[in-house]
C-alpha positions as CSV (number, residue, x, y, z in Angstrom):
1,M,155.0,139.0,241.8
2,S,158.6,139.3,242.1
3,A,160.2,136.6,245.0
4,V,162.4,139.3,246.0
5,P,160.2,141.8,248.5
6,A,159.6,145.2,248.1
7,I,160.4,145.7,251.6
8,E,161.7,143.5,254.5
9,L,162.3,144.6,257.9
10,R,164.1,142.0,260.0
11,G,165.0,142.4,263.6
12,L,164.6,146.3,263.3
13,T,165.4,148.2,266.1
14,K,165.6,152.1,266.9
15,D,166.8,153.8,270.2
16,F,166.9,157.7,270.7
17,A,168.9,159.6,272.9
18,V,166.8,161.5,275.5
19,G,168.1,164.6,277.3
20,L,172.0,164.5,278.8
21,R,171.7,161.6,280.8
22,G,171.9,158.7,278.4
23,L,168.4,157.8,278.3
24,K,167.1,156.0,275.6
25,L,164.1,156.1,273.9
26,R,162.8,152.6,271.7
27,A,161.0,153.9,269.1
28,I,161.1,150.5,267.3
29,D,161.3,147.4,269.0
30,D,162.4,144.1,267.1
31,L,160.0,144.7,264.0
32,H,159.8,142.3,261.6
33,L,158.0,142.9,258.7
34,R,157.3,142.2,254.9
35,V,156.1,144.0,252.2
36,A,155.1,141.7,249.1
37,S,156.4,143.2,245.4
38,G,153.3,144.5,243.5
39,E,150.8,144.8,246.6
40,I,149.5,148.1,248.5
41,F,150.5,147.3,252.0
42,G,149.0,149.7,255.0
43,L,151.3,150.8,257.8
44,L,148.6,151.6,260.9
45,G,148.6,153.0,263.9
46,P,148.3,156.0,266.4
47,N,150.3,159.0,267.0
48,G,153.9,157.5,268.5
49,S,153.7,154.1,267.1
50,G,156.9,154.1,265.1
51,K,155.2,154.5,261.6
52,S,157.2,157.5,261.0
53,T,160.8,156.2,262.1
54,T,159.9,152.9,260.2
55,I,159.5,155.4,256.9
56,K,162.8,156.7,257.9
57,I,164.6,154.1,258.1
58,I,163.3,152.3,254.8
59,L,164.2,155.8,252.9
60,G,167.7,155.2,254.3
61,L,167.4,158.9,255.9
62,I,168.2,157.4,259.4
63,A,169.6,154.4,260.5
64,P,168.3,151.8,262.4
65,T,170.1,150.5,265.9
66,A,169.8,146.8,265.1
67,G,168.5,144.8,262.4
68,K,168.2,145.0,258.6
69,C,165.7,146.8,256.4
70,E,166.0,146.0,252.8
71,V,164.3,147.4,249.7
72,F,164.2,144.8,246.6
73,G,167.0,142.8,248.1
74,V,169.2,145.5,248.8
75,A,170.4,147.7,252.5
76,S,168.0,150.7,252.4
77,N,170.9,152.9,253.0
78,R,172.2,152.1,249.7
79,I,171.6,154.9,246.6
80,E,170.2,151.8,244.5
81,A,167.6,151.0,247.4
82,R,166.8,155.0,247.1
83,K,166.6,154.9,243.2
84,A,163.4,152.8,243.3
85,V,161.9,154.6,245.8
86,G,159.2,157.6,245.1
87,Y,158.2,159.7,248.6
88,L,155.3,161.7,249.3
89,P,155.7,163.0,253.3
90,E,152.9,163.9,255.3
91,S,153.6,167.2,255.4
92,P,154.7,168.4,251.9
93,D,156.9,172.0,252.1
94,F,157.7,172.5,248.1
95,Y,159.3,175.5,247.0
96,R,156.2,177.8,246.8
97,Y,157.3,180.5,244.1
98,L,157.3,177.2,241.1
99,T,154.6,176.4,239.3
100,G,153.2,172.9,239.7
101,R,155.3,171.8,236.2
102,E,158.6,173.4,237.3
103,L,158.2,171.5,240.8
104,V,157.8,168.1,239.1
105,R,160.7,169.0,236.8
106,F,162.9,170.2,239.6
107,Y,162.4,166.4,241.6
108,A,162.3,164.9,237.9
109,Q,166.0,166.0,237.5
110,L,166.9,165.4,240.5
111,C,165.8,161.9,240.0
112,G,168.0,161.7,236.8
113,V,164.8,161.6,234.5
114,R,166.6,161.5,230.8
115,R,166.1,164.7,228.9
116,E,164.5,163.3,226.3
117,V,161.4,161.9,227.8
118,L,161.3,164.6,230.7
119,A,158.3,166.9,229.0
120,D,156.5,163.7,228.3
121,R,156.7,162.4,231.9
122,I,156.0,165.5,233.5
123,A,152.6,165.7,231.4
124,S,151.9,162.2,232.3
125,V,151.6,162.3,235.8
126,L,150.6,166.0,236.3
127,E,147.7,164.6,234.4
128,S,147.5,161.1,236.1
129,V,146.8,163.1,239.5
130,G,144.3,165.7,237.9
131,L,146.3,169.1,237.5
132,H,146.9,169.5,234.4
133,D,144.6,172.6,234.3
134,A,146.4,173.6,237.3
135,A,149.8,172.9,236.0
136,D,151.3,176.6,235.0
137,R,150.0,178.0,238.3
138,R,152.2,179.0,241.2
139,V,151.9,176.5,244.1
140,A,151.8,179.4,246.4
141,T,147.9,179.2,245.0
142,Y,147.1,175.6,245.7
143,S,144.6,174.4,248.1
144,K,145.9,171.6,250.7
145,G,144.4,169.1,248.5
146,M,146.4,170.5,245.3
147,L,149.5,170.3,247.2
148,Q,149.2,166.6,247.9
149,R,148.4,165.7,244.6
150,V,151.3,167.4,243.3
151,G,153.2,165.6,245.8
152,L,152.2,162.4,244.4
153,A,153.0,163.6,241.1
154,Q,156.8,164.3,242.1
155,A,156.5,161.3,244.0
156,L,155.6,159.2,240.7
157,V,157.9,161.3,238.0
158,H,160.9,159.0,238.0
159,D,158.8,155.7,237.7
160,P,159.7,154.1,241.0
161,Q,159.2,150.5,241.9
162,L,157.9,151.8,245.4
163,L,155.7,154.5,246.6
164,I,155.7,155.4,250.1
165,L,152.8,157.7,250.6
166,D,152.3,159.2,254.1
167,E,148.9,160.4,254.5
168,P,148.4,161.0,250.7
169,T,144.9,162.3,251.1
170,A,145.0,165.0,253.9
171,G,143.3,167.7,253.2
172,V,142.0,166.2,250.0
173,D,138.0,165.8,249.3
174,P,136.1,163.1,249.0
175,V,136.3,163.4,245.5
176,G,139.8,163.8,245.0
177,A,140.0,161.2,247.8
178,A,138.5,158.7,245.5
179,A,140.8,159.5,242.5
180,I,143.5,159.2,244.3
181,S,142.3,155.5,245.7
182,E,141.7,154.4,241.6
183,L,145.1,155.9,241.1
184,L,146.8,153.6,243.7
185,L,144.6,151.0,242.3
186,K,145.7,151.1,238.7
187,L,149.7,151.7,239.7
188,R,149.2,148.4,241.4
189,S,147.4,147.1,238.3
190,E,150.8,148.1,236.4
191,G,153.0,146.6,239.3
192,K,154.2,148.9,241.4
193,T,154.2,148.3,245.4
194,I,153.1,151.0,247.7
195,L,153.2,151.2,251.2
196,I,150.4,153.7,252.5
197,T,150.0,155.4,256.1
198,S,146.6,156.9,256.6
199,H,144.3,157.9,259.5
200,L,141.2,157.5,257.1
201,L,140.9,153.5,257.8
202,G,137.8,153.4,255.0
203,Q,140.1,154.2,252.6
204,I,142.7,151.5,253.3
205,E,140.1,148.8,253.7
206,D,139.6,149.9,249.7
207,V,142.6,149.8,248.7
208,C,145.1,147.4,250.6
209,D,145.8,144.1,250.1
210,R,147.3,143.5,253.8
211,V,148.0,145.6,256.6
212,A,149.9,146.0,259.9
213,I,149.1,147.5,262.9
214,L,151.8,149.1,264.9
215,D,152.2,150.0,268.6
216,H,155.1,151.3,270.8
217,G,157.2,149.9,268.1
218,R,155.9,146.4,267.6
219,V,153.4,145.0,265.4
220,I,150.6,144.2,267.1
221,L,148.4,142.4,264.7
222,Q,148.9,142.2,260.4
223,G,147.2,140.4,257.9
224,R,145.0,140.3,254.5
225,T,142.4,143.2,255.0
226,S,139.5,141.2,253.7
227,E,140.1,138.2,256.4
228,L,141.0,141.1,259.3
229,V,137.6,142.8,258.5
230,R,135.4,139.5,258.4
231,R,133.5,138.4,261.5
232,N,133.8,134.6,261.6
233,D,131.4,134.0,264.3
234,Q,128.6,136.0,262.9
235,Q,126.7,135.5,259.6
236,A,124.2,138.3,257.5
237,F,121.5,137.6,255.6
238,V,120.3,140.2,253.3
239,V,116.4,140.2,252.1
240,E,113.4,142.3,251.0
241,S,111.5,144.2,253.9
242,L,109.5,141.9,255.8
243,P,106.2,142.7,257.7
244,P,106.1,142.3,261.2
245,L,104.2,138.4,261.3
246,E,107.2,137.3,259.1
247,L,109.7,138.8,261.5
248,A,108.3,137.2,264.3
249,E,107.9,134.0,262.5
250,L,111.7,134.2,261.6
251,R,112.9,135.0,265.5
252,S,110.8,131.8,266.4
253,W,112.5,129.7,263.6
254,F,116.1,131.0,264.8
255,A,114.8,129.9,268.3
256,A,113.8,126.8,267.7
257,R,117.3,126.0,266.8
258,G,118.9,127.3,269.7
259,R,120.0,130.3,267.9
260,D,119.5,133.9,268.8
261,C,118.7,137.0,266.0
262,E,121.0,139.3,267.2
263,M,119.7,142.2,265.2
264,I,117.5,143.3,262.3
265,E,118.3,146.0,260.6
266,A,118.1,147.8,256.9
267,P,121.6,147.7,255.6
268,R,123.7,150.4,255.9
269,A,125.5,152.1,252.8
270,R,128.8,154.1,253.9
271,L,128.4,158.0,253.8
272,D,131.6,158.5,251.7
273,K,129.8,156.1,248.8
274,I,126.9,158.1,248.9
275,F,128.6,161.5,248.8
276,L,130.5,160.5,245.9
277,E,127.7,158.7,243.9
278,H,125.5,162.0,244.5
279,V,128.1,164.3,243.6
280,S,129.1,162.1,240.2
281,R,125.8,162.4,239.4
282,T,124.7,166.2,239.9
283,R,128.2,166.7,237.8
284,A,126.8,164.4,234.8
285,E,123.3,165.9,235.0
286,Q,125.3,169.6,234.7
287,G,127.5,168.4,231.8
288,L,123.8,167.4,230.1
289,A,122.4,170.7,230.8
290,R,125.2,172.4,229.4
């Protein structure tokens, strides 16, 4: 990882004027945040917490009232910083009369992708997001999930160092969401930095190295994902199913040592994992049957 952080926010504050009386609404309040180069960072928070305003400042779309925002050591409002960033908005509104390939070409040209590599780069990103077969269909025919995927393709086409993805799996089915998660992990292995917002906390837990939770424009919790979800005040043991007599003996063993066996239950699998396992198995069987 580079010593220069991909994103650094120092004392970031943003006020918006409300009404005609000069009242101020503080969307971000003295925000300090650092995203290391080469990591996947989750920015979480309820609606109105300041996530969207923070992203707009990082993108250079709006200016902060106070504080600094840098992208790879460059002020976020400078062109050099913007060139390093690929962005997928939450609800992309694309030119629907274009095909997927034409749309990605349009954004590639806007971002200055060289002509000699343009066709190969477009084909590569469309393949990576699973739109190779639909590349020459009009965007107007795309489902919500396909729109998200072509949006991810346009964010990737100029090979940015930093990806900012606002709800990248919104409207995407579990199979597509899992494919996007795999792609994000692959991009991280290639050295990309990814800032992601999502209400799908299971996805955040699966892919993010670190997360920060915002509320009322302030960070209320941040840290490594693995550490935040760990319970340090309890331990779990997974054993083969025990008959009632042995369970009673186990409870007595704990009680004799002043410990309360709070819960004994069968381990639970995550529903998204069960879904993907069965869909994948069915598709594999159907493929063999053909």
